[in-house]
Every structure is written in structure tokens, then in C-alpha cells.
C-alpha positions as CSV (number, residue, x, y, z in Angstrom):
1,M,-37.3,-33.4,-61.2
2,D,-37.3,-34.8,-57.9
3,D,-33.8,-35.6,-57.5
4,P,-32.0,-33.1,-54.7
5,V,-28.8,-31.5,-55.0
6,I,-27.4,-30.6,-51.6
7,L,-25.8,-27.2,-52.2
8,T,-22.9,-26.5,-49.5
9,C,-21.1,-23.2,-49.4
10,A,-17.7,-23.1,-47.8
11,V,-17.1,-19.5,-46.9
12,S,-13.6,-18.7,-46.7
13,G,-11.3,-21.4,-46.4
14,A,-8.0,-20.9,-44.5
15,L,-5.5,-19.6,-47.0
16,A,-6.6,-16.4,-48.8
17,S,-7.2,-13.0,-48.0
18,R,-8.6,-10.1,-48.8
19,D,-5.9,-9.1,-51.0
20,Q,-6.9,-11.6,-53.3
21,C,-10.7,-11.4,-52.9
22,P,-12.7,-8.4,-50.8
23,A,-15.5,-10.5,-50.2
24,I,-13.8,-13.3,-47.9
25,P,-15.4,-12.7,-44.3
26,Y,-13.3,-12.1,-41.4
27,T,-15.5,-11.1,-38.6
28,P,-18.5,-13.2,-37.1
29,A,-20.7,-10.2,-38.6
30,E,-19.7,-10.9,-41.6
31,Y,-20.0,-14.4,-41.5
32,A,-23.4,-13.9,-40.8
33,A,-24.4,-11.8,-43.6
34,E,-22.6,-14.4,-46.0
35,A,-25.2,-17.2,-43.9
36,R,-28.2,-14.9,-44.9
37,R,-27.1,-14.5,-48.7
38,I,-26.3,-18.4,-49.2
39,V,-29.6,-19.6,-47.7
40,D,-31.7,-16.7,-49.8
41,E,-29.7,-18.5,-52.8
42,G,-30.7,-21.9,-52.3
43,G,-27.6,-23.4,-50.0
44,V,-28.3,-25.8,-47.1
45,M,-25.0,-26.3,-45.4
46,I,-22.1,-23.3,-44.8
47,H,-18.8,-25.4,-44.1
48,I,-16.5,-23.2,-41.7
49,H,-12.8,-22.6,-41.4
50,A,-12.9,-20.4,-38.3
51,R,-10.7,-16.8,-38.8
52,R,-10.2,-13.7,-35.7
53,P,-11.6,-10.7,-36.4
54,D,-8.3,-9.4,-38.2
55,G,-8.9,-12.2,-40.7
56,T,-6.0,-14.6,-39.6
57,P,-7.0,-18.4,-39.1
58,S,-7.8,-19.9,-36.1
59,H,-8.7,-23.5,-34.5
60,A,-9.6,-21.6,-31.0
61,V,-13.1,-22.5,-29.8
62,E,-13.8,-18.9,-29.1
63,D,-13.5,-17.8,-32.6
64,F,-16.0,-21.0,-33.6
65,R,-18.2,-20.3,-31.2
66,A,-18.9,-16.6,-32.0
67,I,-18.7,-17.4,-35.8
68,T,-21.4,-20.0,-35.2
69,E,-23.6,-17.9,-32.7
70,A,-23.6,-15.4,-35.2
71,I,-24.4,-17.8,-38.1
72,V,-27.3,-19.4,-36.2
73,A,-28.4,-16.1,-34.6
74,E,-28.9,-14.9,-38.6
75,V,-30.4,-17.7,-40.1
76,G,-31.2,-20.4,-37.0
77,R,-31.3,-24.0,-38.3
78,D,-32.0,-23.0,-41.7
79,L,-28.3,-23.9,-42.2
80,I,-26.6,-27.0,-41.5
81,I,-23.4,-26.0,-39.6
82,N,-20.3,-28.1,-40.8
83,Y,-16.7,-27.1,-39.0
84,S,-12.9,-28.0,-41.4
85,T,-10.9,-30.1,-39.2
86,G,-8.0,-30.1,-41.7
87,A,-4.8,-28.4,-40.9
88,L,-1.2,-28.1,-41.5
89,G,0.9,-28.5,-37.9
90,V,-2.4,-27.7,-36.0
91,P,-2.4,-30.8,-33.0
92,I,-5.3,-33.1,-33.1
93,E,-5.9,-32.6,-29.5
94,T,-7.1,-28.5,-30.9
95,R,-9.3,-29.6,-33.4
96,Q,-10.9,-32.1,-31.0
97,A,-11.7,-29.4,-28.6
98,Y,-13.9,-27.4,-31.0
99,L,-15.8,-30.3,-32.1
100,R,-16.5,-31.5,-28.5
101,E,-17.1,-27.9,-27.3
102,L,-19.7,-26.7,-30.1
103,R,-20.8,-30.3,-31.4
104,P,-21.3,-29.1,-34.8
105,D,-23.9,-31.3,-37.3
106,V,-21.1,-32.1,-39.3
107,G,-17.0,-32.2,-39.4
108,A,-15.2,-32.4,-42.6
109,L,-13.0,-35.6,-42.4
110,N,-9.5,-35.6,-44.5
111,M,-9.2,-39.4,-45.7
112,G,-5.5,-39.5,-46.4
113,S,-2.4,-38.3,-46.4
114,M,-1.2,-36.6,-49.8
115,N,1.4,-33.9,-51.1
116,Y,-0.3,-31.2,-51.0
117,A,0.4,-27.9,-53.2
118,K,-0.3,-25.8,-55.5
119,Y,1.9,-25.1,-58.8
120,S,2.1,-21.9,-61.1
121,A,2.8,-23.5,-64.4
122,R,3.5,-19.2,-65.2
123,R,6.6,-19.3,-62.8
124,K,7.6,-22.8,-63.3
125,D,7.6,-23.4,-59.9
126,F,5.2,-24.3,-56.8
127,V,3.4,-21.4,-54.9
128,F,3.4,-23.4,-51.8
129,K,4.0,-27.1,-51.1
130,A,3.5,-29.4,-48.5
131,V,2.5,-33.1,-46.5
132,F,-0.6,-33.0,-45.6
133,E,-1.0,-35.4,-43.0
134,N,-4.0,-37.8,-42.4
135,S,-2.8,-41.3,-40.8
136,F,-5.4,-43.8,-39.8
137,D,-4.7,-42.9,-36.5
138,S,-5.5,-39.1,-37.3
139,I,-8.3,-40.1,-38.9
140,G,-9.4,-42.6,-36.1
141,A,-9.3,-40.0,-33.6
142,L,-11.3,-37.2,-34.6
143,L,-13.7,-39.9,-36.3
144,G,-13.9,-41.2,-32.6
145,T,-14.6,-38.1,-31.7
146,M,-17.3,-36.8,-33.8
147,V,-18.8,-40.0,-33.4
148,E,-19.0,-39.8,-29.4
149,H,-20.7,-36.2,-29.9
150,G,-23.1,-36.5,-32.5
151,I,-21.2,-34.8,-35.4
152,R,-21.5,-36.8,-38.5
153,P,-18.4,-37.1,-40.7
154,E,-18.0,-35.5,-44.4
155,H,-15.4,-37.8,-45.7
156,E,-12.9,-35.6,-47.9
157,C,-11.3,-37.7,-50.6
158,F,-8.4,-36.0,-52.8
159,D,-7.6,-39.6,-54.5
160,S,-9.6,-42.7,-55.2
161,G,-7.5,-44.5,-52.5
162,H,-8.8,-41.9,-50.1
163,V,-12.3,-42.9,-51.0
164,A,-11.2,-47.1,-50.6
165,S,-10.4,-45.6,-46.6
166,L,-13.6,-46.0,-45.9
167,D,-13.6,-49.8,-46.8
168,P,-11.6,-50.6,-43.1
169,L,-13.4,-48.0,-40.7
170,L,-16.9,-49.6,-42.2
171,D,-15.5,-53.3,-41.5
172,M,-14.6,-52.6,-38.2
173,G,-18.2,-51.1,-37.3
174,V,-16.7,-47.1,-36.3
175,L,-18.6,-46.0,-39.5
176,K,-22.4,-46.2,-39.9
177,P,-24.2,-45.2,-43.2
178,P,-25.3,-43.3,-44.5
179,L,-22.1,-41.9,-45.6
180,Q,-21.1,-38.4,-46.6
181,V,-18.3,-38.4,-49.2
182,S,-17.0,-35.4,-50.9
183,F,-14.5,-35.9,-54.4
184,V,-11.9,-32.7,-53.6
185,M,-10.7,-32.2,-57.5
186,G,-8.1,-29.8,-58.4
187,V,-5.4,-29.7,-56.0
188,T,-2.3,-30.8,-57.5
189,G,-1.0,-33.8,-55.7
190,G,-4.3,-35.0,-56.0
191,I,-6.8,-36.6,-58.5
192,R,-6.5,-34.6,-61.8
193,P,-10.0,-32.1,-62.0
194,T,-11.8,-34.2,-65.1
195,A,-15.3,-35.3,-65.7
196,R,-14.0,-39.2,-66.3
197,N,-12.3,-38.6,-62.6
198,V,-15.5,-37.5,-61.2
199,A,-17.2,-40.8,-62.6
200,H,-14.1,-42.5,-61.2
201,M,-14.1,-41.4,-57.8
202,A,-18.6,-42.0,-57.4
203,E,-17.7,-45.6,-59.0
204,Q,-15.3,-46.2,-55.8
205,V,-17.9,-45.6,-52.9
206,P,-18.6,-48.2,-50.9
207,D,-22.0,-50.0,-52.0
208,V,-24.1,-48.7,-48.5
209,P,-26.3,-45.7,-48.1
210,H,-24.4,-42.4,-49.1
211,Q,-24.8,-38.8,-51.2
212,W,-21.8,-38.4,-52.9
213,G,-20.4,-34.8,-54.2
214,V,-17.5,-32.9,-55.5
215,I,-15.5,-29.6,-54.3
216,G,-13.7,-28.1,-57.1
217,I,-10.6,-26.7,-56.6
218,S,-10.1,-22.9,-58.9
219,R,-12.0,-22.0,-62.1
220,G,-12.1,-25.5,-63.3
221,Q,-14.8,-25.8,-60.8
222,W,-17.7,-25.5,-63.1
223,G,-17.5,-28.3,-65.4
224,L,-16.7,-30.4,-62.7
225,L,-20.0,-29.6,-60.9
226,A,-21.8,-30.0,-64.4
227,A,-20.6,-33.3,-64.0
228,A,-21.3,-34.0,-60.7
229,L,-25.0,-32.8,-61.2
230,S,-25.2,-35.1,-64.4
231,L,-24.6,-38.0,-62.2
232,G,-26.4,-37.7,-59.6
233,G,-24.0,-36.3,-57.1
234,N,-24.0,-32.9,-54.9
235,I,-21.9,-29.6,-55.1
236,R,-20.4,-26.8,-53.0
237,V,-19.3,-23.8,-54.1
238,G,-17.9,-20.9,-51.9
239,L,-14.7,-18.5,-51.9
240,E,-12.7,-20.9,-49.9
241,D,-12.2,-23.0,-53.6
242,N,-13.2,-20.1,-56.5
243,F,-13.2,-16.5,-56.1
244,Y,-14.7,-16.8,-60.0
245,L,-18.0,-16.9,-62.0
246,P,-17.5,-19.0,-65.0
247,E,-17.7,-15.6,-67.1
248,G,-14.2,-15.0,-65.5
249,E,-15.7,-12.2,-63.1
250,M,-15.0,-11.9,-59.7
251,A,-17.7,-12.9,-57.0
252,R,-18.9,-10.3,-55.2
253,S,-19.6,-12.6,-52.1
254,N,-20.7,-16.2,-51.7
255,G,-23.8,-15.5,-52.7
256,D,-23.0,-14.9,-56.0
257,L,-21.5,-18.5,-56.3
258,V,-24.3,-20.1,-54.8
259,A,-26.9,-18.8,-57.3
260,R,-25.0,-19.7,-59.8
261,G,-24.8,-23.2,-58.5
262,A,-28.5,-23.5,-57.8
263,R,-29.4,-22.3,-61.3
264,M,-27.0,-25.1,-62.8
265,A,-28.6,-27.6,-60.4
266,V,-32.2,-26.5,-62.3
267,D,-30.6,-26.7,-66.0
268,A,-29.7,-30.0,-64.9
269,G,-33.1,-30.8,-64.5
270,R,-32.0,-31.2,-60.5
271,R,-33.9,-29.2,-57.7
272,L,-32.3,-27.9,-54.6
273,A,-33.0,-29.5,-51.4
274,T,-34.6,-28.4,-48.6
275,V,-32.5,-27.9,-45.3
276,H,-34.8,-31.1,-43.8
277,E,-34.7,-33.2,-46.8
278,A,-30.7,-32.5,-46.6
279,R,-30.6,-33.4,-42.8
280,E,-32.8,-36.6,-43.7
281,L,-30.2,-37.7,-46.4
282,L,-27.3,-36.9,-44.3
283,G,-28.6,-39.1,-41.6
284,L,-28.8,-35.8,-39.1
């Protein structure tokens, strides 16, 4: 059982509110409390979308700073800090600013433009729909900032063509292994969330040293994570992606979701990576 799993938690996202799930953290102190639960249950990386204390999504340096300082005061280096850089209508310069100023361990980097939507079969209509712009120019600008400031990119791929977008960056030498590649599955407009597609995406990762994992959106998450664990991948849980445990009960905290992810890893014959091992595997 020496096949370590890097277990990440995405604590809040940018879209959901407490009207939908009361456990979503808003204030720095609440983020810190969730960080403690993540560490206690075996998670080693925290993916952060900043909020203002009233819950409003934020891309301001001061909000990322306050949240990060609260987390570090609570758990020290027991969590790898990972910032989101994805946004609709937020200038690249704004996103570069908090990377430059705060230098997280990891920066999530979306690897392709796409239709990004949520569809309701009950309503026979879209809940929301947008074009998620991640051109090569945008990718290059964010990647350049990460490289300049020693931030390791996490390549978020919503379809197999997004994985192929790694090829030119490697060829140009602007991207250096080991890679961290995450397959985001379950978004309308992206690849269908099936176990076969987990395997398909994993086969597309360039043949260089890398870590790959699955980010499953909504309640179908758990089957996707099971597929990833059986194929040697890493997993992400958290209230950004899914509010519910496999039995249908709403999670009381991110800790509930991390605990279930950890149990699944052990049941699959894997063991959880320590934060030190995760840093080594990711080249941090």
C-alpha cells in the first residue's frame, strides 16, 4: 500500500452561498477552521477562492492575504496553499496581482476556453451559461507570472483538448515537469463525467513526470473519484464541487467530505500522502 494519494479540498468556490449550503466559509476565521478540519482528516492541499466577510466573491489582494494568513496561523505548513485564477470578466492583471503579492505554493491554471454552463433537466433550461475564456494568451500571461514567482501551476482541464494544450508549452520550454494536471468533470460544456473518460483523460497527459487527479462536480463526484483512485490518480473534494456525501446527506463541513475521500482512498488500497510527500511529488 505504497501508492500515495494527494488529497485536496476546495473549500468554498466563488458561486455557492450559505442559502445553498450553510457550511461554506466566508470570513478568514471560518476558512482557518475549515483548514484545521482538512488537516485533521488527512487533506494536504487547500484550493482557495477568496471571499469578503459577507460572502461576496473577491479577487482583491487584501482578501486573499487575510484568508491565507488565518489559515497559516492555524495549520502552518501542514497545507499546501493553492489559489484559483479562474474568473469570468475579471482582468488578467487583477489575477496576476494576488499571485505576485502573495506567492502561493500552487496556482490553478485553466487550460482552454469553453462553453461553461449548468443545465436543469427539470426546468428544461440552463441555470446559467457563459463563455469561459482561457486563450493561449491568457494562459501564457498567468503561467509567466507563476514561473517568475516560483508558483507551481495546477493545470485544470475540462476536456481532452485542454490536456493537449500542455504540448506546445512543454515544447517551448515555458513549462517544466513535474506537471500537476487536474481533470474537471461534470461541467456542462466539458467532458462527460464517466469512469471511461477518467481513463481517457489520464492517457492524454504528456509523457513527462507528472501527477494527475480528478475534480468531480456535483453528486456524481464520488464515482469519478473511485475511478481515479483505482487508476492511480489523486482526488479533490470540497464544498466548491459538491455539497453531499454519497448517501445524499449534506456535509456539515469540508471536513466531512475530506474524511470520506480519505476513507475511499484507503478502501481502494491506497494511502494518503503526507504534506511533505505531496510537496516532493509536485516539485514544490
